[in-house]
C-alpha positions as CSV (number, residue, x, y, z in Angstrom):
1,X,209.8,107.7,123.6
2,X,210.5,110.2,126.3
3,X,210.3,113.9,125.6
4,X,213.6,114.4,127.5
5,X,215.9,116.1,124.8
6,X,218.9,115.1,126.9
7,X,218.5,111.5,125.8
8,X,219.8,112.5,122.3
9,X,222.9,114.1,121.1
10,X,226.6,113.4,121.5
11,X,227.5,112.8,125.2
12,X,231.0,114.1,124.5
13,X,229.8,117.6,123.7
14,X,231.0,119.7,126.7
15,X,230.4,123.4,127.4
16,X,232.5,125.2,130.0
17,X,230.5,128.2,131.6
18,X,232.3,130.6,133.8
19,X,230.5,132.5,136.6
20,X,231.7,136.1,137.0
21,X,235.3,136.2,138.3
22,X,236.1,132.7,136.9
23,X,236.6,133.5,133.3
24,X,240.5,133.1,133.3
25,X,240.2,129.7,135.0
26,X,237.3,128.5,132.7
27,X,239.3,129.6,129.6
28,X,242.4,127.6,130.7
29,X,240.1,124.6,131.4
30,X,238.5,124.7,128.1
31,X,241.9,125.0,126.4
32,X,243.3,122.1,128.4
33,X,240.4,119.8,127.5
34,X,239.7,121.1,124.0
35,X,236.2,122.0,124.9
36,X,233.8,124.8,124.0
37,X,233.8,127.9,126.2
38,X,230.5,129.7,126.7
39,X,229.3,132.8,128.5
40,X,226.8,133.9,131.1
41,X,225.4,137.4,131.5
42,X,224.6,138.5,135.1
43,X,223.6,141.8,136.6
44,X,221.9,143.2,139.7
45,X,218.5,144.7,139.7
46,X,218.0,148.0,141.7
47,X,216.4,146.0,144.4
48,X,219.5,143.7,144.8
49,X,218.1,140.8,143.0
50,X,220.2,138.9,140.5
51,X,219.6,138.5,136.7
52,X,221.1,135.6,135.0
53,X,221.1,134.6,131.3
54,X,223.1,131.9,129.5
55,X,224.4,133.3,126.2
56,X,225.5,129.9,124.8
57,X,223.5,127.0,123.4
58,X,223.4,124.3,126.2
59,X,220.9,121.8,124.6
60,X,222.2,118.2,124.6
61,X,225.5,119.3,126.1
62,X,227.3,118.4,129.3
63,X,227.6,121.7,131.1
64,X,230.4,122.6,133.5
65,X,229.8,125.6,135.6
66,X,233.1,127.0,136.9
67,X,232.9,128.8,140.1
68,X,235.4,129.0,142.9
69,X,233.4,129.1,146.2
70,X,236.0,131.2,148.2
71,X,233.3,133.8,149.1
72,X,230.1,131.9,148.5
73,X,227.6,134.2,150.1
74,X,228.2,136.8,147.4
75,X,227.2,134.6,144.4
76,X,225.8,131.3,145.4
77,X,222.2,132.2,144.3
78,X,223.6,133.3,141.0
79,X,225.3,129.9,140.6
80,X,222.0,128.0,141.4
81,X,220.0,130.2,138.9
82,X,222.6,129.4,136.2
83,X,222.5,125.6,137.0
84,X,218.7,125.5,136.9
85,X,218.6,127.7,133.7
86,X,221.0,125.2,132.0
87,X,219.0,122.2,132.9
88,X,215.7,123.9,131.9
89,X,217.3,124.7,128.5
90,X,218.1,121.0,127.8
91,X,221.5,120.4,129.3
92,X,222.3,116.7,129.4
93,X,224.1,117.1,132.8
94,X,225.2,120.1,135.0
95,X,228.5,119.7,136.9
96,X,229.9,122.2,139.4
97,X,233.6,122.7,138.9
98,X,234.6,124.4,142.3
99,X,238.4,124.5,142.6
100,X,237.8,125.8,146.1
101,X,234.9,124.3,148.1
102,X,233.5,126.4,150.9
103,X,231.6,125.5,154.1
104,X,233.6,122.5,155.2
105,X,234.9,123.9,158.6
106,X,231.7,123.8,160.6
107,X,231.4,120.0,160.7
108,X,229.9,119.8,164.1
109,X,228.0,121.8,166.7
110,X,230.7,123.3,169.0
111,X,228.2,125.4,170.9
112,X,224.5,125.0,171.6
113,X,222.4,126.4,168.8
114,X,225.0,126.5,166.1
115,X,224.1,125.6,162.5
116,X,226.2,122.8,161.1
117,X,226.7,124.7,157.8
118,X,228.7,122.1,156.0
119,X,225.7,119.7,155.9
120,X,223.2,122.4,154.9
121,X,225.5,123.6,152.1
122,X,226.1,120.1,150.9
123,X,222.4,119.6,150.7
124,X,221.9,122.7,148.6
125,X,224.7,121.8,146.2
126,X,223.5,118.2,146.0
127,X,220.0,119.4,145.1
128,X,221.3,121.7,142.3
129,X,223.9,119.8,140.4
130,X,224.5,116.3,139.1
131,X,228.2,116.2,139.8
132,X,230.8,118.0,141.8
133,X,234.6,118.3,141.1
134,X,236.9,120.1,143.6
135,X,240.4,120.3,144.7
136,X,241.7,119.4,148.3
137,X,238.5,120.2,150.2
138,X,239.1,120.9,153.9
139,X,238.1,117.4,155.1
140,X,238.5,117.2,158.9
141,X,236.0,115.1,160.7
142,X,234.4,113.9,157.4
143,X,236.2,110.9,155.9
144,X,235.2,111.9,152.4
145,X,232.8,114.2,150.5
146,X,230.5,111.3,150.1
147,X,229.7,111.6,153.8
148,X,228.2,114.9,153.0
149,X,227.3,115.1,149.3
150,X,224.6,112.8,147.8
151,X,225.8,113.5,144.2
152,X,229.0,112.0,142.7
153,X,231.8,114.3,144.2
154,X,235.4,114.0,142.8
155,X,238.1,115.2,145.0
156,X,241.4,116.0,143.3
157,X,244.8,116.7,144.9
158,X,247.3,119.4,144.2
159,X,250.1,118.0,146.4
160,X,252.0,116.6,143.4
161,X,251.8,120.0,141.7
162,X,253.1,121.8,144.7
163,X,255.9,119.1,145.0
164,X,256.9,119.6,141.4
165,X,256.9,123.4,141.7
166,X,259.2,123.2,144.8
167,X,261.6,120.8,143.1
168,X,261.9,123.1,140.1
169,X,262.1,126.4,142.0
170,X,263.7,125.8,145.5
171,X,267.2,124.5,146.0
172,X,267.7,122.1,149.0
173,X,264.2,122.4,150.4
174,X,263.1,121.4,153.9
175,X,259.3,120.8,153.8
176,X,257.4,122.0,156.9
177,X,253.7,121.2,157.6
178,X,251.4,123.3,159.8
179,X,250.3,120.6,162.2
180,X,250.3,116.9,163.0
181,X,247.2,116.4,160.8
182,X,249.2,117.5,157.8
183,X,251.9,114.9,158.2
184,X,250.6,112.4,155.7
185,X,250.1,115.1,153.1
186,X,253.5,116.8,153.8
187,X,255.3,113.5,153.7
188,X,254.0,112.8,150.3
189,X,255.3,116.0,149.0
190,X,258.6,115.4,150.6
191,X,258.8,111.8,149.3
192,X,258.1,112.9,145.8
193,X,261.0,115.3,145.6
194,X,263.4,113.4,148.0
195,X,263.4,116.2,150.6
196,X,263.4,116.0,154.5
197,X,260.2,117.2,156.3
198,X,258.8,117.9,159.6
199,X,255.5,119.2,161.1
200,X,254.7,122.0,163.5
201,X,252.4,121.8,166.6
202,X,249.5,124.1,166.3
203,X,247.4,125.2,169.2
204,X,244.2,127.0,168.1
205,X,242.4,129.3,170.5
206,X,239.8,130.4,168.1
207,X,239.2,131.4,164.4
208,X,241.9,134.2,164.6
209,X,244.4,133.2,167.3
210,X,246.8,130.3,166.8
211,X,250.0,129.4,168.7
212,X,252.7,127.5,166.8
213,X,255.4,125.5,168.4
214,X,258.5,124.6,166.5
215,X,260.5,121.6,167.4
216,X,264.4,121.8,167.2
217,X,265.0,122.0,163.4
218,X,268.7,123.0,163.8
219,X,269.9,119.9,161.8
220,X,268.2,121.3,158.7
221,X,269.1,125.0,159.0
222,X,271.4,124.9,156.0
223,X,268.3,124.0,153.8
224,X,265.6,126.5,152.6
225,X,262.5,126.0,154.7
226,X,259.3,125.6,152.7
227,X,256.0,126.1,154.5
228,X,253.2,124.2,152.8
229,X,249.5,124.2,153.8
230,X,246.2,123.4,152.0
231,X,244.4,126.6,153.0
232,X,245.8,129.9,154.0
233,X,242.8,131.7,155.4
234,X,243.6,133.9,158.3
235,X,247.3,133.0,157.6
236,X,248.1,133.0,161.3
237,X,249.9,129.6,161.2
238,X,252.1,130.5,158.4
239,X,252.8,133.9,159.8
240,X,253.8,132.6,163.3
241,X,255.9,129.9,161.7
242,X,257.7,132.3,159.3
243,X,258.3,134.6,162.4
244,X,259.9,131.9,164.4
245,X,262.0,130.0,161.8
246,X,264.7,132.8,161.7
247,X,265.2,132.3,165.5
248,X,266.6,128.9,164.7
249,X,269.0,130.3,162.1
250,X,266.9,129.6,159.0
251,X,266.6,132.0,156.0
252,X,263.3,133.5,155.2
253,X,260.9,130.6,154.1
254,X,259.1,130.0,151.0
255,X,255.3,129.5,151.4
256,X,253.3,127.2,149.1
257,X,249.7,126.7,149.6
258,X,246.8,125.2,147.5
259,X,244.1,127.6,148.5
260,X,245.1,131.2,149.1
261,X,242.1,132.8,150.8
262,X,244.4,135.4,152.6
263,X,241.7,137.2,154.6
264,X,242.1,140.8,155.6
265,X,245.8,141.8,155.7
266,X,247.2,138.4,156.2
267,X,249.0,138.3,152.8
268,X,250.8,141.6,153.4
269,X,251.9,140.4,156.9
270,X,253.1,137.1,155.5
271,X,254.8,138.9,152.6
272,X,257.0,140.7,155.0
273,X,258.2,137.5,156.6
274,X,258.6,135.1,153.7
275,X,261.0,135.0,150.8
276,X,258.2,134.1,148.3
277,X,254.5,133.1,148.5
278,X,252.9,130.9,145.9
279,X,249.5,129.5,145.6
280,X,247.3,127.6,143.1
281,X,244.8,129.4,141.0
282,X,241.8,128.0,142.8
283,X,241.1,131.5,144.2
284,X,242.2,134.4,142.1
285,X,245.1,136.2,143.8
286,X,248.4,137.8,143.0
287,X,250.3,134.8,144.4
288,X,248.7,132.4,141.9
289,X,251.6,130.4,140.3
290,X,250.3,126.8,140.1
291,X,247.6,126.1,137.5
292,X,244.9,123.6,138.3
293,X,243.1,123.5,134.9
294,X,245.2,120.6,133.5
295,X,244.6,118.6,136.6
296,X,240.8,119.1,136.5
297,X,240.7,118.6,132.6
298,X,242.5,115.3,132.9
299,X,240.1,114.2,135.7
300,X,237.0,115.3,133.7
301,X,238.2,113.5,130.6
302,X,238.9,110.3,132.6
303,X,235.4,110.4,134.3
304,X,233.9,111.1,130.9
305,X,235.4,108.1,129.3
306,X,234.3,105.9,132.2
307,X,230.7,107.3,132.2
308,X,230.2,107.4,128.5
309,X,226.6,106.4,127.8
310,X,225.5,106.8,131.4
311,X,223.5,110.0,131.9
312,X,221.7,110.9,135.1
313,X,218.4,112.6,134.3
314,X,217.6,114.7,137.4
315,X,214.5,116.2,135.6
316,X,213.6,116.9,132.0
317,X,214.0,120.4,130.4
318,X,211.1,122.7,130.6
319,X,209.3,123.6,127.4
320,X,210.2,127.0,126.0
321,X,207.5,129.6,126.7
322,X,206.8,132.5,124.4
323,X,209.1,134.9,126.2
324,X,212.1,132.5,126.0
325,X,211.3,131.9,122.2
326,X,211.4,135.7,121.7
327,X,215.2,135.7,122.5
328,X,217.2,138.9,122.5
329,X,214.2,141.2,122.2
330,X,212.8,140.1,125.5
331,X,213.5,141.8,128.9
332,X,212.3,141.0,132.4
333,X,209.2,142.8,133.4
334,X,211.0,144.6,136.2
335,X,214.0,145.7,134.0
336,X,212.8,147.9,131.0
337,X,214.7,147.8,127.7
338,X,217.7,150.2,127.6
339,X,216.0,152.5,125.1
340,X,213.2,153.3,127.5
341,X,215.5,154.6,130.2
342,X,214.3,157.9,131.4
343,X,211.0,157.8,129.5
344,X,207.8,158.0,131.5
């Protein structure tokens, strides 16, 4: 009989663990699925290194680490440390729940010497987790996440949620997509709520400069324009479209996006041009209106039922050493107990 403790226990035992900044989303996810909510302690050492400690019992459980990856460079190592700790402490499976998935844009080498960061990042995530669940990743030249990730990667779609919000909150909407590539996505939103739609022509001159061409929309000017996009990063496309729509006689538009990155001052600039701005809660922001936790919980439950009894064992948990057995009385060697602070 193998010594791998993950071969025993109830495969339905699921623990939701939030990384810092993801506590609200994790709580909603746990409530939506009826799962246990755990906790992680993290802090920085004086030299900038990260301390991670899982405060919940993970043995024999399926662990979902919840972490939006909107600004991954700040906390990715912390996420890796938490995943490795969970597995070493006997987790049956470790899943990354990333409502927003980063490093998808650099999908080719545009200039000599550039790193194709989407491939590197996917390799790191695939080496760390058993499974990935995300919402509307920015797939461009990749047909699916399976072209990048070597672990099961589940892509969920927020378009129906955006459509339902528009139908409930906007009278006589006219759905407008940011570019030709968005037509299939935008048309699905429009079809779901029985609204007309159109797409803009976007001409990109770099990361921060975008020209937007509006066709003649005059036949729809009695309707409320709704600009929809999967990601608002620099916000330039939405800003340019919102600036030009009144020139055709439209009222100020409503903007609805899945992922509201809103870098720098883009949100304030767009706010001055739009009637209302809403986003999903994939990235914490004041515009968050559409909750993704029920969508993700339903997908997890469905996958759990389909995979019951099938557990991928990446590697067995490590035996607890004496320091780990000591529990709360132990401190890392480089970080003395608080009661010794100032003592020489």
